[in-house]
C-alpha positions as CSV (number, residue, x, y, z in Angstrom):
1,M,11.0,50.8,-15.3
2,T,11.6,52.9,-18.4
3,V,11.5,56.7,-18.0
4,S,12.3,59.2,-20.7
5,A,15.3,61.4,-20.4
6,L,13.1,64.5,-20.4
7,D,10.9,63.2,-17.6
8,L,13.9,62.2,-15.5
9,A,15.6,65.6,-16.1
10,S,12.4,67.3,-15.0
11,L,12.2,65.3,-11.8
12,L,15.9,65.9,-11.0
13,C,15.3,69.6,-11.5
14,S,12.4,69.4,-9.1
15,R,14.6,67.6,-6.5
16,L,17.3,70.3,-6.9
17,C,14.8,73.1,-6.4
18,H,13.3,71.4,-3.4
19,D,16.7,71.1,-1.7
20,M,17.7,74.6,-2.6
21,L,14.5,76.2,-1.3
22,S,15.6,76.2,2.4
23,P,19.0,77.8,2.1
24,V,17.9,80.3,-0.5
25,G,14.8,81.2,1.5
26,A,17.0,81.7,4.5
27,L,19.0,84.2,2.5
28,S,15.9,86.1,1.6
29,N,14.6,86.2,5.2
30,G,18.0,87.2,6.5
31,L,18.2,90.2,4.1
32,E,14.8,91.3,5.2
33,L,15.8,91.1,8.9
34,L,19.0,93.0,8.2
35,A,17.2,95.8,6.4
36,D,15.0,96.5,9.5
37,E,17.6,95.7,12.2
38,K,19.4,98.6,13.9
39,D,21.1,96.8,16.9
40,P,24.8,96.2,16.0
41,E,24.8,92.8,17.8
42,M,21.7,91.6,16.0
43,R,23.0,92.9,12.7
44,Q,26.2,90.9,13.2
45,R,24.1,87.8,13.9
46,C,22.2,88.4,10.7
47,F,25.5,88.6,8.8
48,E,26.5,85.2,10.3
49,L,23.2,83.6,9.3
50,L,23.5,85.0,5.8
51,E,27.1,83.6,5.5
52,Q,25.9,80.2,6.6
53,S,23.0,80.2,4.2
54,A,25.2,81.3,1.3
55,K,27.7,78.6,2.0
56,A,24.9,75.9,2.2
57,S,23.5,77.1,-1.1
58,A,26.9,77.0,-2.8
59,D,27.7,73.6,-1.3
60,K,24.4,72.1,-2.6
61,L,24.9,73.7,-6.1
62,K,28.4,72.2,-6.4
63,F,27.1,68.8,-5.3
64,F,24.2,68.7,-7.7
65,R,26.2,70.1,-10.6
66,L,28.3,66.9,-10.6
67,A,25.7,64.5,-9.1
68,F,22.9,65.5,-11.5
69,G,24.6,67.6,-14.2
70,A,27.4,67.4,-16.7
71,A,30.2,69.0,-14.7
72,G,33.5,68.2,-16.4
73,G,31.9,66.9,-19.5
74,F,30.9,63.3,-20.4
75,G,33.0,60.1,-20.5
76,E,35.9,61.5,-18.5
77,Q,37.8,60.3,-15.4
78,V,37.1,62.3,-12.3
79,P,39.5,62.5,-9.4
80,V,37.9,61.1,-6.2
81,N,39.3,64.1,-4.4
82,E,36.8,66.2,-6.4
83,A,33.8,64.1,-5.3
84,R,34.8,63.7,-1.6
85,P,34.6,67.4,-0.6
86,L,31.1,67.6,-2.1
87,V,29.8,65.0,0.2
88,D,31.8,66.3,3.2
89,A,30.3,69.8,2.6
90,L,26.7,68.4,2.7
91,V,27.5,66.5,5.8
92,G,29.3,69.4,7.4
93,A,26.0,71.2,8.1
94,N,24.9,68.1,10.1
95,G,26.9,67.6,13.2
96,R,25.2,64.3,13.9
97,V,26.7,62.4,10.9
98,A,30.4,61.3,10.5
99,V,31.7,60.2,7.1
100,N,34.4,57.5,6.5
101,W,36.1,57.2,3.1
102,M,37.6,54.1,1.6
103,F,39.0,54.6,-1.9
104,G,41.2,52.1,-3.7
105,V,41.7,54.4,-6.7
106,D,42.6,58.0,-7.4
107,S,40.0,58.5,-10.1
108,L,36.7,57.0,-11.3
109,P,34.7,57.2,-14.6
110,K,32.1,59.9,-14.6
111,P,29.1,57.5,-14.4
112,A,30.7,55.9,-11.3
113,V,31.3,59.3,-9.6
114,K,27.7,60.3,-10.3
115,T,26.5,56.9,-8.9
116,L,28.7,57.3,-5.8
117,L,27.4,60.8,-5.1
118,N,23.8,59.9,-5.5
119,L,24.1,56.8,-3.3
120,A,25.8,58.9,-0.7
121,L,22.9,61.4,-0.9
122,I,20.4,58.6,-0.4
123,G,22.4,57.2,2.5
124,L,22.6,60.6,4.1
125,D,18.9,61.2,3.8
126,A,18.3,57.9,5.6
127,L,20.2,59.1,8.7
128,V,17.4,61.1,10.2
129,R,18.9,60.8,13.7
130,G,22.5,60.9,12.8
131,G,25.1,58.1,12.6
132,T,27.9,57.2,10.2
133,L,28.1,57.2,6.5
134,D,30.8,54.9,5.0
135,V,31.6,55.4,1.3
136,G,34.0,53.2,-0.6
137,A,35.0,52.5,-4.2
138,E,37.6,50.4,-6.0
139,V,38.2,49.1,-9.5
140,R,39.0,45.5,-10.2
141,D,39.5,43.9,-13.6
142,G,37.8,46.8,-15.3
143,V,34.8,46.8,-13.0
144,T,34.0,49.6,-10.5
145,E,32.5,48.5,-7.2
146,I,30.8,51.1,-5.0
147,V,29.5,50.6,-1.5
148,V,27.7,53.1,0.7
149,R,26.7,52.1,4.2
150,A,24.5,54.3,6.4
151,A,24.3,53.2,10.1
152,G,22.5,54.8,12.9
153,Q,19.9,54.4,15.6
154,R,17.1,54.9,13.1
155,I,17.2,54.4,9.3
156,A,14.4,56.1,7.4
157,F,14.3,54.5,3.9
158,D,11.4,54.8,1.5
159,P,10.9,51.4,-0.1
160,A,10.1,53.2,-3.4
161,I,13.7,54.5,-3.5
162,G,14.9,50.9,-3.2
163,Q,12.5,49.9,-6.1
164,A,13.8,52.7,-8.2
165,L,17.4,51.7,-7.6
166,E,16.6,48.2,-8.7
167,G,14.5,49.3,-11.7
168,A,11.3,47.9,-10.3
169,L,9.4,51.2,-9.6
170,P,6.5,51.9,-12.1
171,T,7.1,55.1,-14.0
172,S,3.7,56.4,-12.8
173,E,5.1,56.4,-9.3
174,L,8.3,58.3,-10.0
175,S,8.8,61.5,-8.1
176,S,11.5,64.1,-7.4
177,R,12.3,62.0,-4.3
178,T,12.9,58.8,-6.2
179,A,14.5,60.5,-9.3
180,P,18.1,60.2,-8.1
181,A,17.7,56.5,-7.5
182,A,16.1,56.1,-11.0
183,M,19.1,57.9,-12.5
184,V,21.5,55.5,-10.6
185,H,19.6,52.5,-12.1
186,Q,19.9,53.9,-15.6
187,L,23.6,54.7,-15.2
188,A,24.3,51.1,-14.1
189,A,22.0,49.6,-16.7
190,A,23.7,51.6,-19.5
191,V,27.0,49.8,-18.8
192,G,25.6,46.4,-18.0
193,G,25.9,46.8,-14.3
194,G,23.5,46.7,-11.4
195,V,22.5,48.1,-8.0
196,Q,21.8,46.2,-4.8
197,V,20.0,47.3,-1.6
198,H,20.1,45.8,1.8
199,I,18.1,47.4,4.6
200,A,18.1,46.5,8.4
201,S,16.8,48.3,11.4
202,D,20.1,50.1,12.1
203,S,21.8,50.2,8.7
204,L,21.3,50.7,5.0
205,V,23.8,49.2,2.5
206,L,23.8,50.4,-1.1
207,G,26.0,48.8,-3.7
208,A,26.7,49.3,-7.4
209,V,28.8,47.3,-9.9
210,L,29.7,49.2,-13.0
211,P,31.7,47.5,-15.8
212,S,33.8,49.8,-17.9
213,A,31.7,51.1,-20.8
């Protein structure tokens, strides 16, 4: 699979817009309701909904800024404590998912952090009925190893995403849904690393090995 930087950027933008549509739309609807509502109790409820939608929008933007974008510049080390709250915030809106963290380092190279965030996003999307999301990373002998495990009663995982992670998805079949996986593959390939996928009825394990560039 070879996809141009322009095409991949376009697909990632489409994914970002798709994920932002719901909270931003809720903000718009809430403002319309607030403009017509006179009851104090209902107005207070509208304010609460607006606050929730604004927070969800900000959380998603912060996540995608680092996961898809160039937050912090290129080629820098990123403290893991900057990446962890981004995932926790996304999960925070879903009371059915619990996140467990296992870090053996205080910071990771930027490509590794972007890989970790996107694998966590893929794992979270797979937990349609809730469950646990385990995220771990360590560096050994100059090689970063990342593992994300999603476990729950039902795992919804599009095989095309697995193909994109492994670089086997034809470019003609790429979409905004598979673009994050395609980016992970390119990040790993750029440093001579690789990505592995293991799917079972109640779990999804995603792993990445990224040698130092």
